[in-house]
C-alpha positions as a printed NumPy array, in Angstrom:
array([[ 15.116,  17.418,  -6.676],
       [ 12.676,  14.572,  -6.135],
       [ 13.393,  11.233,  -7.769],
       [ 11.068,   8.526,  -9.064],
       [ 10.781,   5.68 ,  -6.564],
       [  8.15 ,   3.788,  -8.587],
       [  7.68 ,   3.893, -12.347],
       [  5.559,   1.777, -14.683],
       [  5.634,   1.821, -18.471],
       [  2.875,   0.272, -20.574],
       [  1.936,  -2.324, -17.944],
       [ -0.378,  -5.067, -19.155],
       [ -2.185,  -7.805, -17.247],
       [ -4.42 , -10.385, -18.905],
       [ -6.752, -12.762, -17.075],
       [ -7.689, -16.01 , -18.798],
       [-11.136, -17.558, -18.274],
       [-11.555, -20.646, -20.409],
       [-11.127, -19.499, -23.984],
       [-11.726, -15.857, -23.074],
       [ -9.018, -13.295, -22.343],
       [ -9.646, -10.081, -20.479],
       [ -7.12 ,  -7.243, -20.39 ],
       [ -7.351,  -6.029, -16.785],
       [ -4.48 ,  -3.588, -17.334],
       [ -3.899,  -2.311, -20.847],
       [ -0.853,  -0.064, -21.165],
       [ -0.729,   1.699, -17.795],
       [  2.088,   4.248, -17.381],
       [  2.871,   6.67 , -14.532],
       [  5.523,   7.424, -11.922],
       [  5.55 ,   8.084,  -8.175],
       [  8.172,  10.369,  -6.707],
       [  9.733,  10.205,  -3.281],
       [  7.377,  11.77 ,  -0.739],
       [  4.293,  11.616,  -2.996],
       [  0.802,  10.777,  -1.781],
       [ -0.99 ,   9.287,  -4.794],
       [ -4.549,   7.951,  -4.961],
       [ -5.465,   5.414,  -7.641],
       [ -9.182,   5.781,  -8.314],
       [-11.828,   4.239, -10.485],
       [-14.925,   2.015, -10.468],
       [-14.952,  -1.577,  -9.281],
       [-13.232,  -3.875, -11.76 ],
       [-11.132,  -1.173, -13.421],
       [ -7.84 ,  -2.813, -12.354],
       [ -6.926,  -0.779,  -9.246],
       [ -6.134,  -3.661,  -6.901],
       [ -4.439,  -5.674,  -9.65 ],
       [ -2.183,  -2.698, -10.324],
       [ -1.388,  -2.299,  -6.629],
       [ -0.528,  -6.005,  -6.32 ],
       [  1.937,  -5.615,  -9.187],
       [  3.432,  -2.502,  -7.586],
       [  3.759,  -4.481,  -4.342],
       [  5.481,  -7.374,  -6.152],
       [  2.682,  -9.715,  -5.086],
       [  1.779, -10.312,  -8.738],
       [  3.552,  -9.965, -12.071],
       [  2.542,  -8.125, -15.217],
       [  2.171,  -9.809, -18.591],
       [  3.845,  -6.943, -20.381],
       [  5.493,  -3.587, -19.864],
       [  8.178,  -2.46 , -17.429],
       [  8.22 ,  -1.721, -13.707],
       [ 11.054,   0.119, -11.965],
       [ 11.745,   0.648,  -8.25 ],
       [ 14.462,   3.221,  -7.506],
       [ 15.418,   3.049, -11.179],
       [ 15.932,  -0.747, -11.1  ],
       [ 13.947,  -2.883, -13.515],
       [ 12.054,  -5.285, -11.233],
       [  9.528,  -6.654, -13.712],
       [ 12.13 ,  -9.125, -14.996],
       [ 13.303, -10.288, -11.54 ],
       [ 12.754, -13.855, -10.366],
       [ 10.595, -14.71 ,  -7.341],
       [ 13.473, -14.617,  -4.856],
       [ 14.713, -11.252,  -6.113],
       [ 11.19 ,  -9.817,  -5.958],
       [ 10.774, -11.075,  -2.383],
       [ 14.035,  -9.406,  -1.348],
       [ 13.039,  -6.139,  -3.008],
       [  9.58 ,  -6.272,  -1.416],
       [ 10.988,  -6.835,   2.076],
       [ 13.379,  -3.918,   1.634],
       [ 11.284,  -1.306,  -0.183],
       [  7.551,  -2.049,   0.076],
       [  5.114,  -1.882,   2.974],
       [  1.627,  -3.21 ,   2.105],
       [ -1.681,  -2.477,   3.854],
       [ -4.56 ,  -4.783,   2.895],
       [ -8.287,  -4.125,   3.018],
       [ -8.845,  -7.368,   4.959],
       [ -5.922,  -6.639,   7.344],
       [ -4.263, -10.063,   6.663],
       [ -3.102, -10.471,  10.249],
       [ -2.198, -13.921,  11.586],
       [ -4.666, -14.867,  14.319],
       [ -2.198, -17.147,  16.14 ],
       [  0.402, -14.372,  16.484],
       [  0.286, -11.535,  18.983],
       [ -0.027,  -7.981,  17.731],
       [  3.695,  -7.48 ,  18.377],
       [  4.65 , -10.614,  16.442],
       [  2.385,  -9.654,  13.522],
       [  4.117,  -6.299,  13.205],
       [  7.574,  -7.861,  13.575],
       [  6.957, -10.569,  10.934],
       [  8.398,  -8.707,   7.888],
       [ 11.655,  -8.238,   9.785],
       [ 11.99 , -11.979,  10.321],
       [ 12.242, -12.476,   6.556],
       [ 14.844,  -9.715,   6.458],
       [ 17.021, -11.58 ,   8.947],
       [ 16.844,  -9.221,  11.94 ],
       [ 17.383, -10.694,  15.407],
       [ 14.408, -11.302,  17.712],
       [ 15.425,  -8.374,  19.9  ],
       [ 15.735,  -6.061,  16.9  ],
       [ 12.361,  -7.216,  15.523],
       [ 10.52 ,  -6.707,  18.786],
       [ 12.061,  -3.297,  19.464],
       [ 11.193,  -2.044,  15.983],
       [  7.673,  -3.517,  16.147],
       [  7.024,  -1.735,  19.433],
       [  8.228,   1.553,  17.926],
       [  5.77 ,   1.142,  15.058],
       [  2.905,   0.272,  17.393],
       [  3.671,   3.43 ,  19.335],
       [  3.394,   5.4  ,  16.08 ],
       [ -0.146,   4.097,  15.498],
       [ -1.139,   4.422,  19.156],
       [ -1.357,   0.72 ,  19.962],
       [  1.742,  -0.026,  22.031],
       [ -0.537,  -1.042,  24.911],
       [ -2.098,  -3.764,  22.705],
       [  1.209,  -5.482,  21.84 ],
       [  0.481,  -8.669,  23.82 ],
       [ -3.07 ,  -9.106,  22.53 ],
       [ -4.185, -11.178,  19.532],
       [ -5.917,  -9.747,  16.438],
       [ -9.343, -11.169,  17.359],
       [ -9.196,  -9.149,  20.587],
       [ -9.086,  -5.888,  18.631],
       [-11.68 ,  -3.835,  16.774],
       [-11.566,  -3.55 ,  12.983],
       [-10.079,  -0.083,  13.21 ],
       [ -7.385,  -1.282,  15.589],
       [ -6.559,  -4.24 ,  13.327],
       [ -6.099,  -1.897,  10.388],
       [ -3.777,   0.276,  12.477],
       [ -1.782,  -2.861,  13.33 ],
       [ -1.495,  -3.641,   9.609],
       [ -0.22 ,  -0.1  ,   9.032],
       [  2.346,  -0.612,  11.817],
       [  3.432,  -3.836,  10.086],
       [  3.846,  -1.936,   6.811],
       [  6.007,   0.602,   8.643],
       [  8.193,  -2.007,  10.331],
       [ 10.7  ,  -2.538,   7.54 ],
       [ 11.223,   1.233,   7.253],
       [ 10.902,   0.927,   3.478],
       [  9.68 ,   4.478,   2.974],
       [  6.994,   3.288,   0.514],
       [  3.515,   2.227,   1.625],
       [  0.949,   0.685,  -0.729],
       [ -2.557,   0.827,   0.714],
       [ -5.464,  -1.164,  -0.75 ],
       [ -8.941,   0.137,   0.212],
       [ -7.949,   0.569,   3.89 ],
       [-11.435,   1.739,   4.922],
       [-13.392,  -0.921,   3.023],
       [-14.118,  -3.021,   6.127],
       [-14.486,  -0.108,   8.564],
       [-17.284,   2.203,   9.651],
       [-16.943,   5.888,   8.825],
       [-15.491,   6.879,  12.21 ],
       [-12.732,   4.258,  12.084],
       [-12.201,   4.919,   8.385],
       [-11.625,   8.608,   9.072],
       [ -9.165,   7.739,  11.867],
       [ -7.165,   5.417,   9.602],
       [ -7.021,   8.038,   6.846],
       [ -5.891,  10.68 ,   9.353],
       [ -3.109,   8.307,  10.423],
       [ -2.   ,   7.848,   6.797],
       [ -1.956,  11.617,   6.31 ],
       [  0.224,  11.962,   9.403],
       [  2.639,   9.284,   8.175],
       [  2.879,  11.07 ,   4.839],
       [  3.73 ,  14.299,   6.646],
       [  6.565,  12.379,   8.308],
       [  7.989,  11.463,   4.892],
       [  6.342,   8.171,   3.89 ],
       [  5.556,   7.787,   0.184],
       [  1.979,   6.516,  -0.094],
       [  0.077,   4.967,  -2.988],
       [ -3.579,   4.508,  -2.033],
       [ -6.269,   2.562,  -3.866],
       [ -9.731,   3.822,  -2.963],
       [-13.234,   4.037,  -4.405],
       [-14.168,   6.842,  -1.997],
       [-13.816,  10.291,  -3.663],
       [-13.479,  12.066,  -0.314],
       [-10.512,   9.937,   0.742],
       [ -8.962,  10.214,  -2.715],
       [ -8.99 ,  13.994,  -2.316],
       [ -6.741,  13.66 ,   0.74 ],
       [ -3.922,  12.603,  -1.618],
       [ -1.798,  15.109,  -3.526],
       [ -2.318,  13.378,  -6.869],
       [ -5.109,  11.281,  -8.319],
       [ -4.675,   8.709, -11.084],
       [ -7.997,   7.595, -12.563],
       [ -8.351,   4.165, -14.154],
       [-11.132,   2.969, -16.418],
       [-11.179,  -0.37 , -18.221],
       [ -7.526,  -0.984, -17.387],
       [ -6.218,   2.327, -18.687],
       [ -5.212,   5.66 , -17.169],
       [ -7.873,   8.103, -18.31 ],
       [ -6.69 ,  11.105, -16.273],
       [ -4.07 ,  12.202, -13.758],
       [ -4.495,  15.369, -11.744],
       [ -3.044,  17.298,  -8.841],
       [ -5.342,  17.854,  -5.86 ],
       [ -5.374,  21.48 ,  -4.771],
       [ -4.845,  22.499,  -1.146],
       [ -8.429,  23.749,  -0.686],
       [ -9.775,  20.374,  -1.809],
       [ -7.544,  18.59 ,   0.702],
       [ -8.69 ,  20.91 ,   3.476],
       [-12.356,  20.217,   2.728],
       [-11.69 ,  16.448,   2.769],
       [ -9.746,  16.488,   6.057]])
């Protein structure tokens, strides 16, 4: 029986601008089970990326509850959240967020440094992850020597490095052309087949259909949640 690895209950997030308050998330509730591939969809400004940042423990909610593996993490302090993030969350950013001064290998190995692994352990694991995304031969290069598609694959390798089993992916094709975007999405589908739990934020309906479930946000609320049927996935692939 599958278990919930991520669960949110009535999440709220309010942004303050002068005297004005805007509820970016207003009572969002859903769960993600082990091995799921979930797409969070909706128009620009509906709260998708804010929600993903909270799920990735990069931001905190102003109300509600968030559980990882059944543990309440929404009340954890910054150090506890950082430890949980390094152990259970891999994050893929739209803008790649690679460090230009680090080699590809060192970028991928960076999360393991915070976990306390030795240099040899970090480098061996990073190389394994680069092999998974087909970039082991680029390990000694720097990010600015790679194409956008290759940089996004490096960021996916970095998300894999900690072997967290959960990958949060924020608009991974937003800075890529269609060919590279398709290649990145095919890689994510392959990683899911290997057992990675994926939560994807996307505005592209075709890519959203590649997930098994879609959660639709509008004005900071879940307006629908649906299962994607196999024939829809086949037409999107």
